[in-house]
LUMMAR-864245 format. One line per field, with one value per residue: x, y, z of N, C-alpha, C in turn; residue in three letters; residue number from 1. Coordinates in steps of 0.2 Angstrom, whole numbers, always signed. Example, Ala and Ser with C-alpha at 12.3 -4.5 7.8 and 13.67 -1.06 7.14 Angstrom:
n_xx	(+66 +64)
n_yy	(-28 -11)
n_zz	(+39 +35)
ca_xx	(+62 +68)
ca_yy	(-22 -5)
ca_zz	(+39 +36)
c_xx	(+66 +64)
c_yy	(-16 +0)
c_zz	(+39 +39)
aa	(Ala Ser)
i	(1 2)
***
This chain:
n_xx	(+4 +3 +9 -1 -12 -9 -9 -22 -29 -24 -30 -43 -44 -40 -50 -60 -60 -53 -52 -47 -48 -38 -27 -12 -7 -16 -28 -33 -34 -38 -29 -17 -8 -10 +2 +10 +4 +6 +20 +21 +16 +2 -10 -22 -38 -40 -51 -54 -43 -36 -39 -31 -19 -16 -13 -2 +7 +8 +14 +26 +33 +31 +34 +43 +54 +58 +64 +57 +53 +65 +65 +53 +55 +62 +55 +39 +29 +35 +39 +26 +21 +31 +28 +15 +17 +26 +18 +10 +19 +30 +43 +56 +56 +49 +58 +69 +64 +64 +78 +82 +76 +82 +95 +94 +90 +101 +109 +120 +128 +133 +127 +125 +133 +130 +119 +119 +108 +99 +88 +86 +84 +96 +110 +116 +106 +97 +105 +107 +94 +92 +102 +97 +84 +89 +96 +85 +75 +58 +50 +55 +52 +39 +42 +51 +42 +33 +42 +44 +31 +29 +38 +32 +20 +24 +29 +17 +10 +19 +18 +5 +6 +15 +8 -7 -18 -16 -22 -34 -32 -26 -32 -37 -25 -19 -28 -29 -17 -5)
n_yy	(-6 +11 +27 +36 +28 +21 +32 +36 +24 +24 +36 +33 +22 +28 +38 +53 +67 +64 +61 +53 +49 +40 +41 +46 +54 +64 +75 +71 +71 +63 +54 +61 +68 +82 +87 +84 +90 +103 +104 +105 +117 +120 +129 +129 +124 +106 +100 +106 +103 +102 +90 +90 +94 +84 +74 +79 +79 +66 +61 +68 +67 +54 +45 +51 +58 +47 +39 +29 +27 +22 +9 +5 +3 -8 -18 -17 -21 -22 -8 -2 -8 -2 +11 +12 +7 +16 +28 +24 +21 +29 +33 +30 +19 +10 +8 +4 -9 -15 -15 -23 -35 -38 -40 -52 -61 -63 -74 -75 -64 -69 -67 -54 -39 -36 -23 -7 -3 +10 +16 +23 +24 +21 +20 +8 +0 -1 -8 -20 -25 -27 -37 -47 -50 -54 -66 -73 -74 -74 -77 -71 -57 -59 -67 -58 -48 -54 -55 -42 -38 -47 -41 -29 -32 -38 -26 -19 -27 -26 -12 -12 -20 -12 +0 +0 +8 +8 -4 -2 +1 -10 -21 -16 -11 -23 -29 -20 -16 -24)
n_zz	(+0 -4 +3 +5 +6 +17 +27 +26 +31 +44 +49 +48 +57 +69 +70 +74 +85 +101 +119 +130 +147 +153 +144 +141 +131 +130 +123 +106 +88 +74 +77 +80 +93 +104 +108 +98 +87 +92 +91 +78 +74 +76 +85 +90 +96 +99 +94 +82 +74 +58 +46 +35 +40 +49 +39 +33 +43 +46 +34 +34 +47 +51 +40 +29 +37 +46 +37 +30 +17 +10 +16 +10 -3 -3 +5 +5 +14 +26 +28 +29 +41 +49 +48 +54 +67 +71 +71 +82 +93 +91 +79 +82 +90 +82 +72 +79 +82 +70 +68 +79 +76 +63 +68 +76 +67 +58 +59 +68 +64 +52 +40 +37 +45 +62 +68 +75 +87 +86 +83 +71 +53 +42 +30 +34 +41 +30 +21 +28 +29 +15 +13 +21 +15 +3 +6 +12 +3 -5 +6 +17 +20 +26 +37 +44 +46 +55 +66 +70 +73 +84 +93 +95 +100 +113 +119 +120 +130 +140 +143 +148 +159 +167 +169 +175 +170 +156 +152 +148 +134 +129 +123 +111 +105 +102 +94 +83 +80 +81)
ca_xx	(+0 +7 +9 -8 -17 -7 -11 -30 -30 -23 -35 -50 -44 -40 -56 -59 -57 -54 -48 -48 -44 -32 -22 -7 -6 -21 -33 -30 -38 -36 -23 -12 -9 -10 +9 +13 +1 +9 +26 +21 +14 -5 -11 -30 -42 -39 -57 -54 -37 -38 -37 -25 -13 -14 -10 +5 +12 +10 +18 +33 +36 +31 +36 +49 +59 +61 +67 +53 +53 +70 +62 +47 +58 +65 +50 +34 +25 +39 +38 +19 +21 +35 +24 +9 +20 +29 +12 +7 +24 +36 +47 +62 +54 +47 +64 +73 +61 +67 +85 +83 +74 +87 +101 +92 +89 +107 +113 +127 +132 +136 +123 +127 +135 +125 +117 +118 +101 +99 +81 +86 +85 +101 +112 +118 +100 +95 +110 +106 +88 +93 +105 +92 +79 +93 +97 +79 +70 +52 +47 +59 +48 +34 +45 +53 +36 +31 +47 +43 +25 +30 +41 +27 +15 +27 +29 +10 +8 +23 +15 -1 +8 +18 +3 -14 -23 -15 -26 -40 -31 -22 -36 -37 -18 -17 -33 -28 -10 +0)
ca_yy	(+0 +17 +31 +39 +23 +20 +37 +36 +19 +26 +41 +29 +18 +33 +42 +60 +69 +60 +64 +48 +51 +36 +42 +51 +58 +69 +77 +69 +71 +59 +51 +66 +71 +89 +89 +83 +96 +110 +104 +106 +124 +121 +132 +130 +118 +100 +98 +109 +102 +100 +84 +91 +95 +77 +70 +82 +77 +58 +60 +70 +65 +46 +42 +54 +59 +41 +35 +23 +27 +18 +3 +3 +1 -15 -22 -13 -23 -19 -1 -1 -9 +3 +17 +11 +6 +23 +32 +23 +21 +33 +30 +27 +13 +5 +7 -1 -16 -18 -17 -29 -41 -40 -43 -58 -65 -63 -80 -74 -60 -72 -65 -47 -37 -33 -16 -3 -2 +17 +18 +27 +20 +24 +15 +1 -4 -3 -14 -26 -27 -30 -43 -52 -52 -58 -73 -77 -74 -71 -78 -67 -52 -61 -69 -52 -44 -57 -53 -35 -38 -50 -36 -24 -35 -38 -20 -17 -31 -23 -6 -13 -22 -7 +5 -3 +12 +6 -10 +1 +1 -16 -25 -12 -11 -30 -31 -16 -13 -30)
ca_zz	(+0 -4 +9 +5 +8 +24 +31 +27 +35 +51 +51 +48 +63 +74 +71 +75 +91 +107 +125 +135 +153 +154 +138 +143 +126 +130 +117 +100 +83 +68 +80 +81 +99 +105 +109 +91 +83 +94 +88 +70 +73 +77 +92 +91 +100 +95 +91 +75 +71 +52 +43 +30 +44 +51 +33 +32 +49 +45 +29 +35 +53 +52 +34 +26 +42 +49 +31 +28 +9 +8 +17 +6 -10 -2 +8 +7 +20 +32 +28 +31 +48 +53 +48 +58 +73 +72 +73 +89 +98 +89 +74 +84 +93 +77 +68 +83 +82 +64 +69 +83 +72 +59 +72 +78 +61 +54 +60 +71 +60 +46 +34 +37 +52 +67 +68 +82 +88 +87 +81 +65 +47 +38 +25 +37 +41 +23 +18 +32 +26 +8 +14 +24 +10 -3 +9 +14 -2 -5 +13 +22 +22 +30 +44 +47 +49 +61 +72 +72 +77 +91 +98 +96 +105 +119 +122 +123 +136 +146 +145 +152 +166 +171 +171 +174 +166 +149 +151 +144 +127 +127 +118 +104 +102 +100 +89 +78 +78 +81)
c_xx	(+5 +5 +2 -13 -16 -10 -19 -32 -29 -28 -42 -50 -44 -46 -55 -56 -58 -50 -50 -44 -38 -26 -18 -5 -11 -26 -29 -36 -35 -29 -17 -13 -8 -2 +12 +10 +4 +16 +27 +17 +6 -6 -18 -32 -41 -45 -58 -48 -39 -35 -31 -18 -11 -11 -3 +10 +13 +15 +26 +36 +36 +32 +43 +55 +62 +65 +63 +52 +59 +68 +57 +50 +61 +59 +44 +29 +28 +38 +31 +18 +25 +31 +19 +12 +23 +24 +10 +13 +30 +40 +53 +61 +53 +54 +69 +70 +64 +74 +86 +81 +79 +93 +100 +91 +95 +112 +120 +131 +135 +133 +125 +129 +129 +124 +118 +111 +100 +92 +81 +88 +90 +104 +114 +111 +97 +99 +108 +99 +88 +97 +101 +87 +83 +94 +91 +74 +63 +48 +50 +55 +43 +37 +48 +47 +33 +35 +45 +36 +25 +33 +36 +22 +18 +27 +22 +8 +12 +20 +9 +1 +11 +13 -4 -19 -22 -19 -32 -39 -28 -26 -36 -30 -17 -22 -31 -21 -5 -3)
c_yy	(+6 +22 +34 +35 +22 +26 +37 +30 +21 +31 +38 +26 +23 +37 +50 +63 +64 +63 +59 +49 +47 +37 +47 +56 +64 +69 +75 +71 +68 +56 +55 +69 +79 +91 +89 +89 +102 +110 +106 +113 +125 +123 +132 +124 +112 +98 +101 +108 +99 +94 +84 +91 +88 +73 +73 +79 +70 +57 +62 +67 +57 +42 +44 +54 +52 +37 +29 +22 +22 +10 +0 +1 -6 -20 -18 -15 -21 -12 +1 -2 -4 +9 +17 +10 +13 +28 +31 +23 +25 +30 +27 +20 +8 +4 +3 -8 -19 -20 -23 -35 -43 -43 -50 -63 -66 -69 -79 -69 -63 -70 -58 -45 -35 -26 -13 -2 +5 +20 +23 +22 +24 +18 +8 -3 -6 -9 -20 -29 -30 -36 -49 -54 -56 -65 -77 -77 -72 -72 -74 -61 -54 -63 -62 -48 -47 -56 -46 -35 -41 -45 -31 -26 -36 -32 -18 -21 -28 -16 -7 -16 -17 -1 +2 +1 +10 +0 -8 +1 -5 -20 -22 -12 -18 -31 -27 -14 -19 -35)
c_zz	(+0 +2 +10 +8 +15 +29 +32 +31 +43 +53 +52 +55 +69 +76 +72 +81 +97 +113 +131 +141 +155 +149 +140 +138 +126 +124 +110 +94 +77 +70 +81 +88 +99 +105 +102 +87 +85 +91 +81 +69 +74 +84 +94 +96 +96 +92 +84 +72 +64 +49 +39 +34 +47 +45 +32 +37 +48 +40 +31 +41 +54 +45 +31 +31 +45 +43 +29 +20 +7 +10 +12 -1 -9 +0 +10 +13 +26 +33 +31 +38 +52 +54 +54 +66 +76 +75 +80 +94 +97 +84 +77 +87 +87 +73 +72 +83 +75 +65 +74 +80 +67 +62 +74 +73 +56 +55 +62 +67 +54 +39 +32 +44 +56 +67 +75 +82 +90 +85 +75 +59 +43 +33 +28 +38 +35 +20 +22 +30 +19 +9 +17 +19 +4 +0 +10 +9 -1 +2 +18 +24 +27 +37 +47 +50 +55 +67 +74 +76 +84 +96 +100 +101 +112 +123 +124 +129 +142 +148 +149 +159 +170 +173 +169 +170 +159 +147 +147 +136 +125 +121 +111 +101 +99 +94 +82 +75 +77 +76)
aa	(Met Glu Ile Gly Gly Leu Ile Glu Ala Val Ile Asp Arg Glu Gly Gly Tyr Gly Asp His Pro Ala Asp Arg Gly Gly Ala Thr Arg Phe Gly Ile Thr Gln Ala Val Ala Arg Ala His Gly Phe Val Gly Asp Met Arg Val Phe Pro Arg Ala Ala Ala Val Ala Ile Tyr Arg Gln Ala Tyr Trp Ile Asp Pro Gly Tyr Glu Gly Val Asp Arg Leu Ala Pro Asp Ile Ala Gly Glu Leu Phe Asp Thr Gly Val Asn Met Gly Pro Ala Val Ala Ser Gly Phe Leu Gln Arg Ala Leu Asn Ala Leu Asn Arg Gly Ala Ser Asp Tyr Pro Asp Leu Val Val Asp Gly Arg Ile Gly Pro Gly Thr Leu Ala Ala Leu Ala Gly Phe Leu Lys Arg Arg Gly Ala Gly Gly Glu Ala Val Leu Leu Lys Ala Ile Glu Ala Leu Gln Gly Glu Arg Tyr Val Ala Leu Ala Glu Arg Arg Pro Ala Asn Glu Ala Phe Leu Tyr Gly Trp Leu Ala Asn Arg Ala)
i	(1 2 3 4 5 6 7 8 9 10 11 12 13 14 15 16 17 18 19 20 21 22 23 24 25 26 27 28 29 30 31 32 33 34 35 36 37 38 39 40 41 42 43 44 45 46 47 48 49 50 51 52 53 54 55 56 57 58 59 60 61 62 63 64 65 66 67 68 69 70 71 72 73 74 75 76 77 78 79 80 81 82 83 84 85 86 87 88 89 90 91 92 93 94 95 96 97 98 99 100 101 102 103 104 105 106 107 108 109 110 111 112 113 114 115 116 117 118 119 120 121 122 123 124 125 126 127 128 129 130 131 132 133 134 135 136 137 138 139 140 141 142 143 144 145 146 147 148 149 150 151 152 153 154 155 156 157 158 159 160 161 162 163 164 165 166 167 168 169 170 171 172 173 174 175 176 177 178)
***
């Protein structure tokens, strides 16, 4: 799915305005928190935060800035998952999941060197991804996707364990994100 479709899917899933008392993110609209909207120059009430601004933020902050275009050229399903995970957990967390999974799947660094897990997509991460896909072939992307989703699911459960108020969101996170 191309980035426009990914953005629309997130907006559809996130819905309009929300301000759940257990959500530390506070007021949101189209899945964009007030803090993120403010960081991108919006100063009004979140109830009137424009959809076009949400689309622009998603494209820039959750696709272009983290480097998911490069991932998309190699593994579109992985790029889509990183985008969605990045929206929910932050791009650095999502990118770190990819790096961790690639390290764990490189057979003791025999397929490609271990990566520094820094949460940033750069030439090293893209080279490791290309190396993994070359070694593992057509099924490699599906296995890598499962590894990323497993890391994501574990983090959601840990968040609910550490902060019981997050239990209000756990079912939805697992049903709609992992």
